DSSP file (Angstrom, degrees, kcal/mol; ACC not computed):
  #  RESIDUE AA STRUCTURE BP1 BP2  ACC     N-H-->O    O-->H-N    N-H-->O    O-->H-N    TCO  KAPPA ALPHA  PHI   PSI    X-CA   Y-CA   Z-CA
    1    1 A M              0   0    0      0, 0.0     0, 0.0     0, 0.0     0, 0.0   0.000 360.0 360.0 360.0 141.0    5.5   67.5  120.6
    2    2 A T     >  -     0   0    0      1,-0.1     4,-2.4     4,-0.0     5,-0.2  -0.378 360.0-121.2 -71.3 150.0    6.5   63.9  120.5
    3    3 A P  H  > S+     0   0    0      0, 0.0     4,-2.2     0, 0.0     5,-0.1   0.880 112.9  53.0 -58.4 -37.6    9.0   62.7  123.1
    4    4 A W  H  > S+     0   0    0      2,-0.2     4,-2.2     1,-0.2     5,-0.2   0.933 110.3  46.0 -65.0 -44.8   11.4   61.6  120.4
    5    5 A L  H  > S+     0   0    0      1,-0.2     4,-2.7     2,-0.2     5,-0.2   0.884 110.3  54.8 -65.5 -38.1   11.4   65.0  118.7
    6    6 A T  H  X S+     0   0    0     -4,-2.4     4,-2.4     1,-0.2    -1,-0.2   0.928 109.1  48.1 -57.5 -45.9   11.8   66.7  122.1
    7    7 A R  H  X S+     0   0    0     -4,-2.2     4,-2.3     2,-0.2    -2,-0.2   0.907 111.8  48.7 -63.3 -43.5   14.9   64.6  122.7
    8    8 A V  H  X S+     0   0    0     -4,-2.2     4,-2.7     2,-0.2     5,-0.2   0.929 111.8  48.8 -65.1 -44.9   16.4   65.4  119.3
    9    9 A F  H  X S+     0   0    0     -4,-2.7     4,-2.5     1,-0.2    39,-0.2   0.920 112.4  48.6 -60.9 -43.1   15.8   69.1  119.7
   10   10 A L  H  X S+     0   0    0     -4,-2.4     4,-1.8    -5,-0.2    -1,-0.2   0.885 111.0  51.3 -65.6 -36.8   17.3   69.1  123.2
   11   11 A F  H  X S+     0   0    0     -4,-2.3     4,-0.8     2,-0.2     3,-0.2   0.964 112.1  45.1 -62.3 -51.7   20.3   67.2  121.9
   12   12 A F  H >< S+     0   0    0     -4,-2.7     3,-0.8     1,-0.2    32,-0.3   0.889 112.9  51.3 -61.6 -38.3   21.0   69.6  119.0
   13   13 A S  H >< S+     0   0    0     -4,-2.5     3,-1.6    31,-0.3    -1,-0.2   0.838 100.9  62.2 -68.5 -30.2   20.5   72.6  121.4
   14   14 A S  H 3< S+     0   0    0     -4,-1.8    -1,-0.2     1,-0.3    -2,-0.2   0.741 104.3  50.5 -66.3 -19.8   23.0   71.1  123.8
   15   15 A Y  T <X S+     0   0    0     -3,-0.8     4,-2.8    -4,-0.8    -1,-0.3   0.314  74.9 107.5 -98.6   7.6   25.6   71.4  121.1
   16   16 A I  H <> S+     0   0    0     -3,-1.6     4,-2.3     1,-0.2     5,-0.2   0.897  80.0  51.4 -55.1 -42.8   24.9   75.1  120.2
   17   17 A P  H  > S+     0   0    0      0, 0.0     4,-2.1     0, 0.0    -1,-0.2   0.921 112.5  47.2 -59.8 -40.0   28.2   76.2  121.8
   18   18 A F  H  > S+     0   0    0      2,-0.2     4,-2.8     1,-0.2    -2,-0.2   0.928 110.2  51.1 -64.5 -46.1   30.1   73.6  119.7
   19   19 A W  H  X S+     0   0    0     -4,-2.8     4,-2.5     1,-0.2    -1,-0.2   0.896 110.3  50.9 -59.7 -39.6   28.3   74.5  116.5
   20   20 A T  H  X S+     0   0    0     -4,-2.3     4,-2.3    -5,-0.2    -1,-0.2   0.922 111.0  47.0 -63.8 -45.1   29.3   78.2  117.1
   21   21 A I  H  X S+     0   0    0     -4,-2.1     4,-2.6     2,-0.2    -2,-0.2   0.918 112.0  50.3 -64.4 -43.6   32.9   77.3  117.7
   22   22 A V  H  X S+     0   0    0     -4,-2.8     4,-1.9     1,-0.2    -2,-0.2   0.927 110.4  50.3 -60.5 -44.7   33.0   75.1  114.6
   23   23 A A  H  X S+     0   0    0     -4,-2.5     4,-1.2    -5,-0.2    -1,-0.2   0.918 113.0  45.8 -60.5 -43.8   31.5   77.8  112.4
   24   24 A L  H  < S+     0   0    0     -4,-2.3     4,-0.4     1,-0.2    -1,-0.2   0.906 115.0  46.5 -66.1 -41.8   34.0   80.4  113.7
   25   25 A L  H  < S+     0   0    0     -4,-2.6    -1,-0.2     1,-0.2     4,-0.2   0.754 120.9  36.3 -74.1 -24.1   37.0   78.1  113.3
   26   26 A T  H  X S+     0   0    0     -4,-1.9     4,-3.2    -5,-0.2     3,-0.3   0.523  87.3  94.3-107.7  -6.0   36.1   76.9  109.8
   27   27 A W  T  < S+     0   0    0     -4,-1.2     4,-0.2     1,-0.2    -1,-0.1   0.880  85.9  49.5 -57.9 -42.0   34.6   80.0  108.2
   28   28 A A  T  4 S+     0   0    0     -4,-0.4    -1,-0.2     1,-0.2     3,-0.2   0.867 128.9  17.4 -67.4 -37.0   37.8   81.2  106.5
   29   29 A N  T  4 S+     0   0    0     -3,-0.3     2,-0.2    -4,-0.2    -2,-0.2   0.713 133.3  31.0-111.4 -25.8   38.8   77.8  104.9
   30   30 A R     X  +     0   0    0     -4,-3.2     4,-2.3     1,-0.1     3,-0.3  -0.605  56.7 165.3-137.8  73.6   35.7   75.6  104.8
   31   31 A Q  H  > S+     0   0    0      1,-0.2     4,-2.7     2,-0.2     5,-0.2   0.818  77.0  60.3 -63.8 -30.7   32.6   77.7  104.5
   32   32 A G  H  > S+     0   0    0      2,-0.2     4,-1.9     1,-0.2    -1,-0.2   0.928 108.6  43.8 -60.9 -44.8   30.5   74.7  103.6
   33   33 A L  H  > S+     0   0    0     -3,-0.3     4,-2.4     2,-0.2    -2,-0.2   0.898 112.8  52.8 -65.9 -40.9   31.3   73.1  106.9
   34   34 A A  H  X S+     0   0    0     -4,-2.3     4,-2.4    -8,-0.3    -2,-0.2   0.908 108.8  49.4 -61.4 -41.9   30.7   76.4  108.7
   35   35 A L  H  X S+     0   0    0     -4,-2.7     4,-2.4     2,-0.2    -1,-0.2   0.868 109.1  52.5 -66.9 -36.0   27.3   76.7  107.1
   36   36 A C  H  X S+     0   0    0     -4,-1.9     4,-2.5     2,-0.2    -1,-0.2   0.916 109.9  49.0 -63.1 -42.3   26.4   73.1  108.1
   37   37 A A  H  X S+     0   0    0     -4,-2.4     4,-2.5     2,-0.2    -2,-0.2   0.911 111.0  49.6 -63.6 -42.3   27.4   74.0  111.7
   38   38 A I  H  X S+     0   0    0     -4,-2.4     4,-2.3     1,-0.2    -1,-0.2   0.909 111.1  50.4 -62.1 -41.8   25.3   77.1  111.6
   39   39 A G  H  X S+     0   0    0     -4,-2.4     4,-2.2     2,-0.2    -2,-0.2   0.906 110.0  48.7 -63.0 -42.7   22.4   75.1  110.3
   40   40 A A  H  X S+     0   0    0     -4,-2.5     4,-2.0     2,-0.2    -2,-0.2   0.907 111.7  49.8 -64.5 -41.1   22.7   72.5  113.1
   41   41 A G  H  X S+     0   0    0     -4,-2.5     4,-2.6     1,-0.2    -2,-0.2   0.885 109.1  52.5 -62.9 -38.1   22.9   75.3  115.7
   42   42 A A  H  X S+     0   0    0     -4,-2.3     4,-3.0     2,-0.2     5,-0.3   0.894 106.0  53.5 -65.4 -39.6   19.8   76.8  114.1
   43   43 A V  H  X S+     0   0    0     -4,-2.2     4,-2.5     1,-0.2    -1,-0.2   0.927 111.8  46.2 -59.0 -44.0   17.9   73.5  114.4
   44   44 A G  H  X S+     0   0    0     -4,-2.0     4,-2.2   -32,-0.3   -31,-0.3   0.913 114.2  46.8 -64.6 -43.3   18.8   73.4  118.1
   45   45 A A  H  X S+     0   0    0     -4,-2.6     4,-2.1     2,-0.2    -2,-0.2   0.929 115.8  44.0 -66.5 -45.8   17.8   77.0  118.7
   46   46 A V  H  X S+     0   0    0     -4,-3.0     4,-2.7     1,-0.2     5,-0.2   0.922 113.3  52.5 -64.4 -43.1   14.5   76.7  116.9
   47   47 A G  H  X S+     0   0    0     -4,-2.5     4,-2.6    -5,-0.3    -2,-0.2   0.888 108.0  50.6 -59.6 -40.1   13.9   73.4  118.5
   48   48 A L  H  X S+     0   0    0     -4,-2.2     4,-2.6   -39,-0.2    -1,-0.2   0.906 110.8  49.5 -64.9 -41.1   14.4   74.9  122.0
   49   49 A G  H  X S+     0   0    0     -4,-2.1     4,-2.2     2,-0.2    -2,-0.2   0.914 111.8  48.0 -62.7 -43.3   12.0   77.7  121.1
   50   50 A V  H  X S+     0   0    0     -4,-2.7     4,-2.7     2,-0.2    -2,-0.2   0.910 111.8  50.8 -63.1 -42.1    9.4   75.2  120.0
   51   51 A L  H  X S+     0   0    0     -4,-2.6     4,-2.3     2,-0.2    -2,-0.2   0.932 109.0  50.2 -62.1 -46.2    9.9   73.2  123.1
   52   52 A F  H  X S+     0   0    0     -4,-2.6     4,-1.9     1,-0.2    -1,-0.2   0.924 113.5  46.9 -57.2 -45.0    9.5   76.2  125.4
   53   53 A S  H  X S+     0   0    0     -4,-2.2     4,-1.8     1,-0.2    -2,-0.2   0.906 111.2  50.2 -64.7 -42.2    6.3   77.1  123.6
   54   54 A S  H  X S+     0   0    0     -4,-2.7     4,-1.4     1,-0.2    -1,-0.2   0.852 108.4  52.7 -68.0 -32.7    4.9   73.6  123.7
   55   55 A I  H  < S+     0   0    0     -4,-2.3    -1,-0.2     2,-0.2    -2,-0.2   0.907 108.2  51.2 -67.4 -40.6    5.6   73.4  127.5
   56   56 A R  H  < S+     0   0    0     -4,-1.9    -2,-0.2     1,-0.2    -1,-0.2   0.883 116.7  40.7 -60.2 -38.0    3.7   76.6  128.0
   57   57 A A  H  < S+     0   0    0     -4,-1.8    -1,-0.2    -5,-0.1    -2,-0.2   0.657  97.1  99.1 -86.3 -17.0    0.7   75.2  126.1
   58   58 A A  S  < S-     0   0    0     -4,-1.4     2,-0.1    -5,-0.2    -3,-0.0  -0.294  79.4-106.3 -75.8 154.3    0.8   71.7  127.4
   59   59 A G        -     0   0    0      1,-0.0     2,-0.3    -2,-0.0    -1,-0.1  -0.478  42.4-153.5 -70.5 149.5   -1.4   70.3  130.2
   60   60 A S        -     0   0    0     -2,-0.1     2,-0.3    99,-0.1    99,-0.2  -0.754  10.6-146.7-125.7 170.4    0.4   69.8  133.4
   61   61 A S  E     -A  158   0A   0     97,-2.8    97,-2.9    -2,-0.3     2,-0.5  -0.896  29.0-104.0-130.0 160.3    0.3   67.7  136.5
   62   62 A L  E     -A  157   0A   0     -2,-0.3     2,-0.6    95,-0.2    95,-0.2  -0.778  29.7-159.4 -88.1 129.4    1.1   68.4  140.2
   63   63 A L  E     -A  156   0A   0     93,-3.3    93,-2.5    -2,-0.5     2,-0.6  -0.939   4.7-155.7-109.5 113.0    4.4   66.8  141.2
   64   64 A R  E     -A  155   0A   0     -2,-0.6    72,-2.1    91,-0.2     2,-0.4  -0.806  14.3-143.6 -94.5 124.9    4.7   66.4  145.0
   65   65 A I  E     +B  135   0A   0     89,-3.0    88,-2.9    -2,-0.6    89,-0.3  -0.732  28.6 173.5-100.2 130.9    8.2   66.2  146.1
   66   66 A D  E    S-     0   0A   0     68,-3.7     2,-0.3    -2,-0.4    86,-0.2   0.641  75.9 -14.2-102.0 -22.4    9.5   64.1  148.9
   67   67 A G  E     -B  134   0A   0     67,-1.4    67,-3.2    84,-0.2    -1,-0.4  -0.939  61.1-164.8-173.5 156.3   13.2   64.8  148.3
   68   68 A A  E     -B  133   0A   0     -2,-0.3     2,-0.4    65,-0.2    65,-0.2  -0.998   8.2-164.2-154.0 148.0   15.5   66.4  145.8
   69   69 A T  E     -B  132   0A   0     63,-2.1    63,-3.3    -2,-0.3     2,-0.1  -0.999  31.3-117.2-133.4 130.7   19.2   66.6  144.9
   70   70 A R  E     -B  131   0A   0     -2,-0.4    61,-0.3    61,-0.2     3,-0.1  -0.426  25.5-173.9 -69.1 139.6   20.6   69.2  142.4
   71   71 A Q    >   +     0   0    0     59,-3.5     3,-2.1    -2,-0.1     4,-0.2   0.142  43.6 119.6-120.6  17.1   22.2   67.7  139.3
   72   72 A D  T >>  +     0   0    0     58,-0.4     3,-1.6     1,-0.3     4,-0.5   0.690  61.7  76.0 -65.0 -18.0   23.7   70.6  137.5
   73   73 A G  H 3> S+     0   0    0      1,-0.3     4,-1.6     2,-0.2     3,-0.5   0.729  79.6  74.5 -62.9 -19.9   27.2   69.2  137.7
   74   74 A D  H <> S+     0   0    0     -3,-2.1     4,-2.1     1,-0.2    -1,-0.3   0.787  85.5  63.7 -63.5 -27.0   26.2   66.8  134.9
   75   75 A N  H <> S+     0   0    0     -3,-1.6     4,-2.2    -4,-0.2    -1,-0.2   0.895 102.1  48.2 -64.8 -39.6   26.4   69.8  132.5
   76   76 A I  H  X S+     0   0    0     -4,-0.5     4,-2.6    -3,-0.5     5,-0.2   0.923 111.1  50.3 -65.9 -43.7   30.2   70.1  133.1
   77   77 A A  H  X S+     0   0    0     -4,-1.6     4,-2.7     1,-0.2     5,-0.3   0.888 109.8  52.3 -60.4 -38.4   30.6   66.3  132.6
   78   78 A Y  H  X>S+     0   0    0     -4,-2.1     4,-3.0     2,-0.2     5,-0.9   0.925 109.9  47.3 -63.6 -46.0   28.7   66.6  129.4
   79   79 A I  I  X>S+     0   0    0     -4,-2.2     5,-3.2     1,-0.2     4,-1.2   0.940 116.6  43.4 -61.8 -47.3   30.9   69.4  128.0
   80   80 A V  I  <5S+     0   0    0     -4,-2.6    -2,-0.2     3,-0.2    -1,-0.2   0.894 123.0  37.2 -66.5 -40.1   34.1   67.5  128.9
   81   81 A T  I  <5S+     0   0    0     -4,-2.7    -2,-0.2    -5,-0.2    -3,-0.2   0.903 131.3  19.5 -81.6 -42.9   32.9   64.2  127.7
   82   82 A Y  I  <5S+     0   0    0     -4,-3.0    -3,-0.2    -5,-0.3     4,-0.2   0.702 130.3  30.4-108.1 -22.8   30.9   65.0  124.6
   83   83 A I  I >X<S+     0   0    0     -4,-1.2     4,-0.9    -5,-0.9     3,-0.8   0.844 108.8  59.0-104.4 -46.9   31.8   68.4  123.3
   84   84 A F  H >><S+     0   0    0     -5,-3.2     3,-1.0     1,-0.2     4,-0.6   0.880 100.8  56.1 -55.8 -44.7   35.5   69.0  124.3
   85   85 A P  H >4 S+     0   0    0      0, 0.0     3,-0.9     0, 0.0     4,-0.3   0.852 102.3  57.7 -59.0 -32.7   36.9   66.0  122.3
   86   86 A F  H X4 S+     0   0    0     -3,-0.8     3,-1.2     1,-0.2    -2,-0.2   0.817  96.8  63.6 -65.2 -29.0   35.3   67.3  119.1
   87   87 A L  H << S+     0   0    0     -3,-1.0    -1,-0.2    -4,-0.9    -3,-0.1   0.724  97.6  55.0 -71.3 -20.8   37.2   70.6  119.4
   88   88 A T  T << S+     0   0    0     -3,-0.9    -1,-0.3    -4,-0.6     2,-0.3   0.504  86.1 106.3 -89.6  -3.8   40.6   68.9  119.1
   89   89 A L    <   -     0   0    0     -3,-1.2     2,-0.5    -4,-0.3    -3,-0.0  -0.547  54.3-158.1 -80.7 138.7   39.7   67.2  115.8
   90   90 A V        -     0   0    0     -2,-0.3     2,-0.9     6,-0.0    -2,-0.0  -0.976   9.6-146.4-115.2 123.4   41.1   68.5  112.5
   91   91 A V        +     0   0    0     -2,-0.5    -2,-0.0     1,-0.2     4,-0.0  -0.796  32.8 156.2 -94.2 107.8   39.2   67.5  109.4
   92   92 A A        +     0   0    0     -2,-0.9    -1,-0.2     1,-0.2     3,-0.0   0.644  62.8  25.6-104.3 -19.7   41.7   67.0  106.6
   93   93 A S  S  > S-     0   0    0      1,-0.1     4,-1.7     0, 0.0     3,-0.2  -0.947  77.7-111.2-141.9 161.1   39.6   64.8  104.3
   94   94 A P  H  > S+     0   0    0      0, 0.0     4,-2.1     0, 0.0     5,-0.1   0.850 117.4  57.8 -59.6 -34.4   36.0   63.9  103.5
   95   95 A L  H  > S+     0   0    0      1,-0.2     4,-2.2     2,-0.2     5,-0.1   0.890 105.0  49.8 -64.7 -39.1   36.5   60.5  105.0
   96   96 A E  H  > S+     0   0    0     -3,-0.2     4,-2.4     2,-0.2    -1,-0.2   0.879 108.6  53.3 -65.8 -37.1   37.5   62.1  108.3
   97   97 A L  H  X S+     0   0    0     -4,-1.7     4,-2.4     2,-0.2    -2,-0.2   0.901 108.9  49.2 -63.5 -41.1   34.4   64.3  108.2
   98   98 A V  H  X S+     0   0    0     -4,-2.1     4,-2.5     2,-0.2    -2,-0.2   0.906 110.3  51.2 -63.8 -41.7   32.3   61.2  107.7
   99   99 A A  H  X S+     0   0    0     -4,-2.2     4,-2.2     2,-0.2    -2,-0.2   0.908 111.5  46.5 -63.0 -42.4   34.0   59.5  110.7
  100  100 A I  H  X S+     0   0    0     -4,-2.4     4,-2.4     2,-0.2    -1,-0.2   0.898 111.4  52.6 -66.6 -40.3   33.3   62.5  112.9
  101  101 A G  H  X S+     0   0    0     -4,-2.4     4,-2.4     2,-0.2    -2,-0.2   0.902 108.8  50.2 -60.6 -41.3   29.7   62.6  111.7
  102  102 A L  H  X S+     0   0    0     -4,-2.5     4,-2.5     2,-0.2    -2,-0.2   0.910 109.7  50.3 -63.4 -43.0   29.3   59.0  112.6
  103  103 A L  H  X S+     0   0    0     -4,-2.2     4,-2.3     1,-0.2    -2,-0.2   0.905 110.7  50.4 -60.4 -41.0   30.7   59.6  116.1
  104  104 A F  H  X S+     0   0    0     -4,-2.4     4,-2.4     2,-0.2    -2,-0.2   0.913 109.6  49.8 -63.5 -43.2   28.3   62.5  116.4
  105  105 A V  H  X S+     0   0    0     -4,-2.4     4,-2.5     2,-0.2    -2,-0.2   0.908 110.8  49.6 -63.6 -42.3   25.3   60.3  115.4
  106  106 A V  H  X S+     0   0    0     -4,-2.5     4,-2.3     2,-0.2    -1,-0.2   0.918 110.6  50.5 -62.4 -42.5   26.3   57.6  117.9
  107  107 A T  H  X S+     0   0    0     -4,-2.3     4,-2.5     1,-0.2    -2,-0.2   0.911 110.3  50.4 -60.3 -42.3   26.6   60.3  120.6
  108  108 A M  H  X S+     0   0    0     -4,-2.4     4,-3.1     2,-0.2     5,-0.3   0.920 109.4  50.4 -62.6 -44.3   23.1   61.5  119.7
  109  109 A L  H  X S+     0   0    0     -4,-2.5     4,-2.6     1,-0.2     5,-0.2   0.897 111.8  47.7 -62.7 -40.2   21.6   58.0  119.8
  110  110 A V  H  X S+     0   0    0     -4,-2.3     4,-1.8     2,-0.2    -1,-0.2   0.940 114.7  46.6 -64.4 -46.2   23.2   57.5  123.3
  111  111 A Y  H  <>S+     0   0    0     -4,-2.5     5,-1.8     2,-0.2     4,-0.4   0.938 117.2  42.3 -59.9 -50.1   21.9   60.8  124.5
  112  112 A V  H ><5S+     0   0    0     -4,-3.1     3,-0.9     1,-0.2    -2,-0.2   0.922 119.0  42.8 -67.0 -45.8   18.4   60.4  123.1
  113  113 A N  H 3<5S+     0   0    0     -4,-2.6    -1,-0.2    -5,-0.3    -2,-0.2   0.699 109.7  57.4 -77.3 -18.7   18.0   56.7  124.1
  114  114 A S  T 3<5S-     0   0    0     -4,-1.8    -1,-0.2    -5,-0.2    -2,-0.2   0.476 105.8-126.0 -88.4  -2.4   19.5   57.3  127.6
  115  115 A D  T < 5 +     0   0    0     -3,-0.9     3,-0.4    -4,-0.4    -3,-0.2   0.884  56.6 151.6  60.2  40.3   16.9   59.9  128.4
  116  116 A M    > < +     0   0    0     -5,-1.8     3,-1.9     1,-0.2    -1,-0.1  -0.097  16.7 134.8 -90.8  35.2   19.6   62.5  129.3
  117  117 A L  T 3   +     0   0    0      1,-0.3    -1,-0.2    -5,-0.1    -2,-0.1   0.803  63.2  59.5 -56.3 -33.7   17.4   65.4  128.3
  118  118 A Y  T 3  S+     0   0    0     -3,-0.4     2,-1.2     1,-0.1    -1,-0.3   0.634  82.2  89.6 -75.2 -13.7   18.2   67.4  131.3
  119  119 A V    <   +     0   0    0     -3,-1.9    -1,-0.1    -8,-0.1  -105,-0.1  -0.717  56.2 127.3 -88.4  98.3   22.0   67.5  130.5
  120  120 A N    >>  -     0   0    0     -2,-1.2     4,-1.3     1,-0.1     3,-0.9  -0.832  50.0-155.6-158.5 108.9   22.1   70.6  128.4
  121  121 A P  H 3> S+     0   0    0      0, 0.0     4,-1.9     0, 0.0     5,-0.1   0.794  96.3  62.1 -58.6 -28.7   24.4   73.6  128.9
  122  122 A M  H 3> S+     0   0    0      1,-0.2     4,-1.6     2,-0.2     6,-0.2   0.866  99.0  54.7 -67.6 -34.7   22.0   75.9  127.0
  123  123 A L  H <4>S+     0   0    0     -3,-0.9     5,-2.7     1,-0.2    -1,-0.2   0.917 107.5  50.4 -63.0 -41.1   19.3   75.2  129.6
  124  124 A A  H ><5S+     0   0    0     -4,-1.3     3,-1.7     1,-0.2    -2,-0.2   0.897 106.0  55.9 -62.0 -39.5   21.8   76.4  132.3
  125  125 A L  H 3<5S+     0   0    0     -4,-1.9    -1,-0.2     1,-0.3    -2,-0.2   0.854 106.5  50.8 -59.8 -35.1   22.5   79.5  130.2
  126  126 A F  T 3<5S-     0   0    0     -4,-1.6    -1,-0.3    -3,-0.2    -2,-0.2   0.319 127.1-100.3 -86.8   8.0   18.7   80.3  130.3
  127  127 A G  T < 5S+     0   0    0     -3,-1.7     2,-0.3     1,-0.3    -3,-0.2   0.609  73.4 143.8  89.2  12.5   18.7   79.9  134.1
  128  128 A F      < -     0   0    0     -5,-2.7     2,-0.3    -6,-0.2    -1,-0.3  -0.624  29.2-163.9 -87.4 146.8   17.3   76.3  134.4
  129  129 A K  E     - C   0 145A   0     16,-4.0    16,-2.7    -2,-0.3     2,-0.4  -0.884  10.1-137.2-123.3 156.6   18.4   73.9  137.1
  130  130 A T  E     - C   0 144A   0     -2,-0.3   -59,-3.5    14,-0.2   -58,-0.4  -0.951  17.2-173.8-121.5 136.8   18.0   70.2  137.2
  131  131 A F  E     -BC  70 143A   0     12,-2.3    12,-2.7    -2,-0.4     2,-0.7  -0.982  26.5-134.1-127.8 138.2   17.1   68.1  140.3
  132  132 A A  E     -BC  69 142A   0    -63,-3.3   -63,-2.1    -2,-0.4     2,-0.4  -0.850  41.3-163.2 -83.8 118.1   16.9   64.4  140.8
  133  133 A V  E     -BC  68 141A   0      8,-3.5     8,-2.6    -2,-0.7     2,-0.6  -0.861  24.2-153.7-115.5 138.1   13.5   64.3  142.6
  134  134 A Q  E     -BC  67 140A   0    -67,-3.2   -68,-3.7    -2,-0.4   -67,-1.4  -0.956  26.1-146.3-103.3 120.3   11.9   61.6  144.7
  135  135 A T  E >   -B   65   0A   0      4,-2.9     3,-2.0    -2,-0.6   -70,-0.2  -0.346  26.9-106.3 -82.5 167.9    8.1   62.0  144.5
  136  136 A D  T 3  S+     0   0    0    -72,-2.1   -71,-0.1     1,-0.3    -1,-0.1   0.635 121.9  62.2 -67.5 -11.8    5.7   61.3  147.3
  137  137 A Q  T 3  S-     0   0    0    -73,-0.3    -1,-0.3     2,-0.1     3,-0.1   0.417 121.3-108.3 -89.2  -0.6    4.7   58.2  145.2
  138  138 A G  S <  S+     0   0    0     -3,-2.0     2,-0.4     1,-0.3    -2,-0.1   0.600  74.3 138.3  84.4  12.4    8.3   56.9  145.6
  139  139 A T        -     0   0    0      1,-0.0    -4,-2.9     2,-0.0     2,-0.6  -0.740  48.0-138.9 -94.0 137.7    9.2   57.5  142.0
  140  140 A G  E     +C  134   0A   0     -2,-0.4     2,-0.3    -6,-0.2    -6,-0.2  -0.859  35.7 156.7 -95.1 124.3   12.6   58.9  141.0
  141  141 A V  E     -C  133   0A   0     -8,-2.6    -8,-3.5    -2,-0.6     2,-0.4  -0.904  41.1-112.9-138.5 166.5   12.4   61.6  138.2
  142  142 A M  E     -Cd 132 165A   0     22,-2.8    24,-3.0    -2,-0.3     2,-0.5  -0.861  28.2-159.0-100.2 139.3   14.4   64.5  136.9
  143  143 A L  E     -Cd 131 166A   0    -12,-2.7   -12,-2.3    -2,-0.4     2,-0.5  -0.980   5.7-158.7-122.1 125.1   12.9   68.0  137.2
  144  144 A I  E     +Cd 130 167A   0     22,-2.5    24,-3.2    -2,-0.5     2,-0.3  -0.905  34.0 146.0-100.5 125.3   14.0   70.9  135.1
  145  145 A T  E     -C  129   0A   0    -16,-2.7   -16,-4.0    -2,-0.5    24,-0.0  -0.949  57.3-128.6-152.4 165.2   13.1   74.2  136.8
  146  146 A R  S    S+     0   0    0     -2,-0.3   -16,-0.1   -18,-0.2    -1,-0.0   0.458  74.2 114.6 -96.4  -3.9   14.2   77.8  137.3
  147  147 A R        -     0   0    0    -18,-0.1    -2,-0.2     1,-0.1     3,-0.1  -0.338  65.4-140.9 -64.9 146.5   13.8   77.4  141.1
  148  148 A G  S    S+     0   0    0      1,-0.2     2,-0.3   -20,-0.0    -1,-0.1   0.820  84.6  15.2 -76.2 -32.2   17.0   77.7  143.1
  149  149 A T        -     0   0    0    -20,-0.0     2,-0.4     2,-0.0    -1,-0.2  -0.978  57.9-165.8-141.0 153.7   16.0   74.9  145.4
  150  150 A V        +     0   0    0     -2,-0.3     2,-0.3    -3,-0.1   -82,-0.1  -0.984  25.2 172.9-138.0 126.5   13.4   72.2  145.5
  151  151 A G    >   -     0   0    0     -2,-0.4     3,-1.9   -84,-0.1   -86,-0.2  -0.764  37.2 -59.6-134.3 177.8   12.7   70.4  148.8
  152  152 A R  T 3  S+     0   0    0     -2,-0.3   -86,-0.2     1,-0.3    -1,-0.1  -0.250 116.8  21.1 -56.1 134.7   10.5   68.0  150.7
  153  153 A G  T 3  S+     0   0    0    -88,-2.9    -1,-0.3     1,-0.3     2,-0.2   0.334  90.4 130.5  88.3  -7.2    6.9   68.9  150.8
  154  154 A K    <   -     0   0    0     -3,-1.9   -89,-3.0   -89,-0.3     2,-0.4  -0.491  45.7-149.7 -77.4 149.6    7.0   71.2  147.8
  155  155 A T  E     -A   64   0A   0    -91,-0.2     2,-0.4    -2,-0.2   -91,-0.2  -0.988  13.6-169.1-120.1 130.1    4.4   70.8  145.0
  156  156 A V  E     -A   63   0A   0    -93,-2.5   -93,-3.3    -2,-0.4     2,-0.7  -0.962  21.5-135.9-123.4 133.1    5.4   71.7  141.5
  157  157 A E  E     +A   62   0A   0     -2,-0.4    12,-2.7   -95,-0.2     2,-0.3  -0.802  45.6 165.5 -85.2 117.7    3.1   72.1  138.4
  158  158 A A  E     -AE  61 168A   0    -97,-2.9   -97,-2.8    -2,-0.7     2,-0.4  -0.910  38.6-131.2-140.0 160.3    5.1   70.3  135.7
  159  159 A V  E     - E   0 167A   0      8,-3.0     8,-2.8    -2,-0.3     2,-0.7  -0.931  26.3-129.2-110.7 131.7    4.8   68.8  132.2
  160  160 A Q  E     + E   0 166A   0     -2,-0.4     6,-0.2     6,-0.2     4,-0.0  -0.728  29.2 173.6 -82.8 117.4    6.2   65.3  131.6
  161  161 A I  E     +     0   0A   0      4,-2.1     5,-0.2    -2,-0.7    -1,-0.2   0.552  69.4   2.3-102.5 -10.0    8.5   65.5  128.6
  162  162 A S  E >  S- E   0 165A   0      3,-1.5     3,-0.7  -156,-0.1    -1,-0.2  -0.941  91.7 -84.6-158.9 173.1    9.7   61.9  128.8
  163  163 A P  T 3  S+     0   0    0      0, 0.0     3,-0.0     0, 0.0    -3,-0.0   0.818 128.4  21.6 -56.5 -29.9    9.0   58.9  131.0
  164  164 A S  T 3  S+     0   0    0    -23,-0.1   -22,-2.8     1,-0.1     2,-0.4   0.303 111.1  79.1-122.5  10.8   11.5   60.1  133.6
  165  165 A T  E <   -dE 142 162A   0     -3,-0.7    -4,-2.1   -24,-0.2    -3,-1.5  -0.979  49.9-176.3-128.0 130.5   11.9   63.9  133.0
  166  166 A W  E     -dE 143 160A   0    -24,-3.0   -22,-2.5    -2,-0.4     2,-0.5  -0.907  12.1-152.0-121.1 149.4    9.5   66.6  134.0
  167  167 A W  E     -dE 144 159A   0     -8,-2.8    -8,-3.0    -2,-0.3   -22,-0.2  -0.987  25.2-119.0-123.4 123.3    9.7   70.4  133.2
  168  168 A E  E     - E   0 158A   0    -24,-3.2   -10,-0.3    -2,-0.5  -113,-0.0  -0.414  33.2-117.1 -63.8 131.5    8.2   72.9  135.6
  169  169 A K        -     0   0    0    -12,-2.7   -12,-0.2    -2,-0.1    -1,-0.1  -0.506  31.3-115.6 -70.5 130.9    5.5   74.8  133.9
  170  170 A P        -     0   0    0      0, 0.0     2,-0.3     0, 0.0    -1,-0.1  -0.347  30.7-105.1 -66.8 148.5    6.4   78.5  133.7
  171  171 A V        -     0   0    0      1,-0.1  -115,-0.0     2,-0.0     2,-0.0  -0.582  40.9-111.2 -72.6 131.2    4.1   80.9  135.5
  172  172 A A              0   0    0     -2,-0.3    -1,-0.1     1,-0.2    -3,-0.0  -0.335 360.0 360.0 -63.2 141.5    1.9   82.7  133.0
  173  173 A G              0   0    0     -3,-0.0    -1,-0.2    -2,-0.0    -2,-0.0   0.441 360.0 360.0 161.1 360.0    2.7   86.4  132.7
């Protein structure tokens, strides 16, 4: 899967809770908007499934860790900064819907271009944790894993999904 498509799928999946809330809140009065929200959530869910499958199938490298710091607090900041403000919006006209759509597109571009792939509440729901890792080569990267801790001297088999983000390869089974 291309890095750009990976980023877009992770972005859409990070908004699945938002899409669900929008669908529930608008179903009675604006079914068209509700169906769009359901469709966007489906893109995120399917994209996450495709990403999981591609990581299982991808070639991996050994990542030797010299130090690590857990970064899961970034998910709360993401919800408060990027999702919560959308929930207070009331769409009364088509022009307001276009304005909200534009805000969403700008948010997506910032997310995708900032390489914030690891900030995703859905990954936390599936038991993934994120660590800022210093490799034995002196490189700083983000590691997405199901491990509870990652420490100095550990070696992790991982797939590079962006220039600065690695995903620990799941154990076959």
